[in-house]
N, C-alpha and C positions, 0 to 999 in steps of 0.2 A: 516559557517554552522550553521543551527538552532540547538537549544538545544534539546536534547532528553527530552520528556515531562514526568512529573511524572505520576504515575498511577492514573486511575480513578476507583472508587469503585462502584460495583453494577450497571453495565450498560448493555444494550442489544445490542450486536454487530450484524450487519446485516449479515456479512459473516466472520466467524472465519478463522484463518490461516489454509490453506487446509491440511497440513500434520497432524496437531493436530486433526482436525475433522475426517479425514479419518481413522487414525490409532490408535485411543485411544484403550487401551487394553480391555475396558469394553464394546465396541460396540457390539450390538446384531443386527441380521438381522431384518429389518423392514417389510419384506414380505417373502413369501415362496421363497426359493432359486431357482434360475434359471440360466441357462448358456446361457444368451442372447449373440448373436454374432453380432457385428457391421460390417457394410460394410468396415470400416477402418481396414486394415490388422493388425495394431498394437494392436487392441482390440480383435482380434479373439482369442478364447480360445486355439486354436492350438499353439499359441506362448508360452503358459505356460505349455504345455504338456511335460512331461519328468521326469527324475530323478534329484533331486536338493539337494545339501547340504545346510542346513539351519544354518547360522552362526549369532551370536549376538555379540555386542560390550560390552566391560567392562563398568561397571557403570560409568556414567559421561563422556564417550567417544563415538565415532562413529566408523563405520566400516572402515573409512580411517586411523584410528590410532591403532585399536586393533580388533582382531577377536577371537571368541571362538566357536568351533564346538558345535552345539546344537542338531543335528540330521539330518534326511533326509525327504524330501517330494517327493512323487511320484504322479504325476498328470496324470490322464487318459483322453482319448479322450472325454469321456462323461462329463467332468468337475468335477468328483469326485476325491478325493485325499486321500492318507494315509500318516499320519505324524508319523514317528518313532523317538522318542527322544533318547538322548545319552545313556539312560539306557535300551533301547530296548522296551519301552512301546509304544503302537500304538494308534492312534486316526483316525477315519474316518471323512471325511468332504466333503465339496463342495466348488467350486470356483464360485464366482459371478462377473459379470461385473457391477460396480457401478460408480457413478459420484460424484466428489466434485464440488460444485457450489459456486463461489465467484465472487466479482465484479459485482454482479447483474445478469449477463448472461453468464459468462465464465465457461464452464463445462469441467472438467478434468477427463478422464476415469481412473479407477484403478481396479485391480483384488483383490477381497476380499476372504480370506481363512477362512471359518467358520468350526471349528472342533466340533464334537459332545460332547466333554467334556470341552469346554471352550477355546480351542486353537484358537487364531486369529492372523492373520497378513494381511498385504495388501501392494501392490506395484503399482505405477503408470504404465500404459501401455506403454506410450511413453518414453522409456529410450534408452540410447545410444547403449547398448550392449544387444543383445537378449539372451546372456548366463549369464548375471549378472543383477539381479533386486535388486535395493536398496529398502528395506522395512522398516516398522516401523516408529516411530516418529523421523523425522529428520535424517534418516540414522542410526538407532540404530540396524539394522539387515539387512541381505541380503540373497538372494537365488543365488547359483552358480550352473550352469548346470554341471552335471557330465556325461561325454560321456561314454556310455556303449558299450562294444564289446564282442565278443565271445572268446577272448583269455584270458590269465591269468593276464592281466594288472590290476592295481588298478583302479577300476571304481570310487572310491571315491576321487581320487586325484584332487586337485584344479588346473585348468589350469593356467599356468604362463601367465603373461601379461607383454609385453615389452613396452607398451605405457603409456600415462598420464591419462588413464581413471580413475584409482583408486588413483591417486596421489593427493596431497593437491591442491584443486582447487584454493585456495587463492594464493599460490605460482605460479601456472600456469598462473593465471590471471594477476598478477603483472608483470611476465616475458613478457607476450604478450603485455601488455599495454606499457611497456618500449620499446619493439621492434616497436610497433605502433608509439610511439613518435619519434623514430629514422627515420622511414619512412617519417613521416610528416616533420620533420626538414630538411632532405636531399632534399626532393622534393620541399621544399620551400626555399632552398638555405640558411639555417641557417648558420651564421658565426661559430657556434660550430663544424660544420662538413665540412666546405668548406674554401677555400682561394682564393683570387683574383689571376687569372692567365690570362694574356693578350693574350695567344696563341690562345684561342677560343673566338671569339666575343660573347658578351652577355651571356657568361657562366662562371661559377667558378669551380675550381677543387674540387672534392670530396676527402676529406682527410681520410675518413674511409677506412682502408686497406682491409676490407672485400669486397669492391665493386670496381672491376676493369672494369667490363663490364655491359651493360644494363641487360644482362642475369643474372648476379649475383644478381642484385637488384630485378629483377622480381622473382627470386627464393626465396629471403628473404621475399618478399611480400606474396608469396604462403605459406610460413612456418608460417606466422603470421595471415593472414586474409583469410577468406573463402567466398564462395558464390558470390553474385552480387557485394558486396563491393570489394572483391579481383579483380574481372574482371574490375571494374571501375578504380581501382588504376593502374592495369597493362596496361590498354588502354592509360593511360596518360604518360607512361614511354617514349615512342618513341618521344613524343613532348618535355618532360622535359629534356631528357638526350642526350648526344652525346659522342662518344668515340674518343680519340686522343692519339696516341703514348703510348698505353697500360694503359691509365688512363680514368677515368670516369668524365665527366663534366656535370653540371646541369645548366639549364637556370635560370638566376636571375629573381625574380618576385617582390621582395620588398613588402611583405605583411605579416601580422600576421597569425598565424596558431594555431590550437588547439593541446593541449597535455594533457595527463592524469596526474594529480597531485597525485602521489602514495606515496609520502614521509610521508603523514599523515595516511597512511593505507587505506585499502579498505574493503568493506563489500560484501560478497558473498550471493546472494539471490537465493532462490529456488534451492538448490544444488542437490535435489533428482529428479528434473525434467529432461526431455530430453534436456540437455543443462542448462545453468545457466546464471545469470546476475551478474555483478560486478560493484559496485558503489564506486567512490572515496569519502573518508570521507572529504578530503579537496578540495578546489577549488581556483579560483582566481577571481579578480574583472572583468576581461574581459570576461571569458568564464564560470565561475561558476564551478559546479561539473561536473564530467563526468561519464557516464554509458555505459558499453559495454555488448552486448549479445554474449555468447560463444556457439559454436557448435563443436561437435567432428568430426574431419575430418583427415583421413590418419594418425591415431595414435596420434593426438595432439588436444588439445583444441585451437580453433582459434576464432578470433573476426569475427562475422558475421554482426554486425551493431553497431553503437555507436550514442550517443547523448550527448549534454551538455547544461547546463543552471542552473537556480536556482533549489534548492532542491524541492520546491513546484511544479515546472513544471515537473521535471523528475519523481517525485514520486506521481503525482496527482492521486486521486481516482475519477473515473467518476460515475455519477448518484448516489451520496450518499443521503440517506434519513435522514434528520435532525429531524424527528418527535420525536425520542426517547430522544433527548436532548433539544427540544424546551420547552420553559416555562420561569418562573421567578426564578432567583437564588439570594439568599441573602448571603452576606459575613458573615461567622460565626465567627465574631470577636466582642467582647463586645464594644458597642458604635459606631460600624460602620454603615453607612447608604448606603454603596456601593451595587448596585444591577446590576446584569447582566441579560438582557432580550434577550433570543434567540428565533428567529422566525422560523417557519417551512420552510421558503425559504432560510435559512442559514444566514440571516442578524441578526445583534445583536445591542443592545443599552447598553452602559455601563454608568450607572448613579452614580455619586459620589457627595459629598458635593461641590456645586458650579457649576455643569455643567453636560453635557451629551456628550458622544462620540459615534460614529456610525462606523460600519464596517461589514465585511463579514467573515464567517467561511470558511476556506480553508481545505477541507479534503485531506489527503495525507498519504502515507505510512511512518511510522517511523520504527526504528529498536530498538528492545528491547535488554536487556543485553546479550542475546544469539545470536544476529545478525538476529533474525527472524523478518519478516515484521508484523507490527500491524498497524491498521488504527488509525490515530490521527487527531486532528483538531487544526488548528492554527488560531488565531484571527488576521485579517489583515485589516488595514484601507484602504490601496490601494496598488498597486504593488510596490510602492516606499517606503512605510512605514509599517513595520510589528509591531504588538504589542509585538512580541518576547515572547509570552505566548501562552499556549494552553493546551489541555488535551487529554488524551487517549480516544479513542472512546468507546462506550458502549460494555460491555461484558456480563453483566447479567441484569436481570430485578428484581425490578424496578430501575429506575435511580433516585437516591436521593442525591448523593454526587459527586462533581467534585473538582479537585484541579488544580488551575491555577498556573503555575510556571513562574516567571519573575525574571531574574537576580539571580537565585538560591534560591528564597524565595517563597515557596508554599503558596497559599492563598486558604482557604477552603470555598467553596460555597455550600449551601444546599437549597433544596426546603423547604418551610415552610408554613404550614397551621395553621392559627390562629383561635381559637374557636370563633364562632359567626360571622365570615367573610365569604363572598363568595370567592371561589377560582377563579383564572383566567380562568380555564376551565369552571366553572359554569357560569361565566359572559359571556364568549364567546358563550356558548350554548344558554343562555337566549337571548342574543343580536340577534343571528341568527334567533331564533324562533319569536322574537318580530318583526324583519324586515319582515319576511315572512307573519306574520299576517297583517302587515300594507300594504304591497305591493303585496303579492301573489307570490313573488320571493324568493326562498330559496338560500342564498349565498352558493357558492361552497367552500369557504375557509374563515376562520377567523384568523386574526393575532393580538394577544393581545400585549400590551406594557404598562408597568408600568411607571407612570409619576413621576416627582420629588416631587409632592405634595401628593403622595401615591394613587392618583386616577388611574384608569385603562382605557386605550383607547383600544377599540376593533374595528379594521378596518375590513370591510366586502368586499369580492371580488367575482367576477363571475368566470366562467369557464376559460376565457382567461385572468385572473388576472386583469381585469378592475375593478377599485374601485367603489363600490356602495355607501357606506356611512360609518360613524364611530360613535360609541357610546362612550361618556365620562362618566364613572361610578364611583360611590362611592362603594368600596368593602364592607363597613359596611352595607349599605342599599340596594344596587342594583339599586339606582336611579341616575339620571343624565340628560344628554341632548344629542340630535343628533347634529353632527357637521354641517350638511347641512343647517338646518333651525333654529337651537338653540331651538327646541321644547323640553319640558321636557319629560322624560321617567321614568317609574317605572317598571322595569323588573319583579320583583315578583308581580303578579297581585293583591295580597293582601296587598302589601306594600304601603307606602306613600312617596311622594316627600320629600326629606330631605332638610331642610333649610341650613344645613351646606355645601351643594354643592355650594351655591351661591358665596361664597368667593373663590372657587377653580376653577370654570369653565373657567374664563378668561385665567389663566395660562395653563390649560389643553388644551384649544383650540389651543394655540400657539404650544404646544408640539405635538398635534395631527397632525397639518399641517406639522410640521418638521419631525416627526417620522413615522407616519402611511402611508403617501402618498409620501414623497419626500426624506427622509433620507439625510438631508443636511450635509455638511461638518462642523464639529463643534469641532475645536481644535484637539490636538494630543491625541492619545490614551494613557492611563496611567493605571497602576494597581490601584492606589489610590493616593490621594494627600499627598505623604510623604514629599513633599517639603515645606508644609505649616510651 
């Protein structure tokens, strides 16, 4: 398993963790309240109409482990509500349908309760039980529907639940994963659950006493798995099994099979959503980590789908924008010459004393100390060799510091602007303008790269990422040459060609060809040359 990465300071995250963004206590409505009704029945305001007991968790806990009655909320058909706290004080308010957007285009609807005196809570629309809505930050509160009647029964009584809905999801997930492992092992004739018995050709005897018939095994599948996955497993049973003399036999197949490695623990993801995911912390060399999606069915959490593989594949983030971390980063260590150059397409160059390494940033979800998903970036040379270092994705702006962690040792990188020098961004803008003046074509993209001799290469690209040309520039003077015809350039039009560039251009040309256009394989990635 990859290491959890150290924090990154002052960065701008594209999409924050949805529960935090939706249910922060100080959120204010951004527009006039409205009771918009979606065609989706789960998001219809009628689902939240009624008399609700509002309960909160003790500090540092969630509603699965502790509950404190905090008052009642009465929601009317027009979307207005009255909140009565435990002391009898009341607030009027309105319920709005709003959306959390994360992952670029994934929108999750939720009901927002805005009180006129600052009261706020919110709950996702798509939850498992229409009578219990988990609310607040990570399940810190909940709404429980109170059935009202005309008799003298206690309208405020909390309905009893005999299922796993409010049970510990981690325990339920581990239990189902272990049952899933049993299903896989038996259907694949694992020696742990079978013994050779020559009575039935090409079959072995199932030794687990729970299963005497095919119907017994199908029932066990239905208790563990749901949906299309369940139907697929059950459809294989008649082929896999046969019954003989009161015992169950399974066909021998002689193949490896996947199982969840739960002994190292699991992480429960998105516990407040309509269903949740569970990811094994540990894995194995053959199958890697395992991830299961859970849905509530017939009073139990059951596995609806599963996948396995490397962490970076299972937890990959699609369509990540690297622009906030792109640029030149200098190691903040006295005497260090190590430089990390991150491009807007996610590729990077790591320059150190004696060489350069190249690779690609892999965006993926990591888990913080609370088990919540955060977006992190891992530096990868190729799919077979990882840098085993990375940094947490942007959270605030501007992006000025990152901490790479490798083998438990964090290394601080900073952006640095030196007085009297052109920044990489300035050189890129001037190169694009100069190219447009010379050719009449405005480059669609510029990708800067700092070279080992401290010069800067600015590669220019078109709309389809086809390369136009590259400038090799001195950050002190803004002068240099074009890669294509070796002609001198002086980007600041009032500047002069610098003679100090003559001795550096030859080396810069070689680095330009390798870095700006081809990104060659150049040694193994390393944090810095500690082995010297």
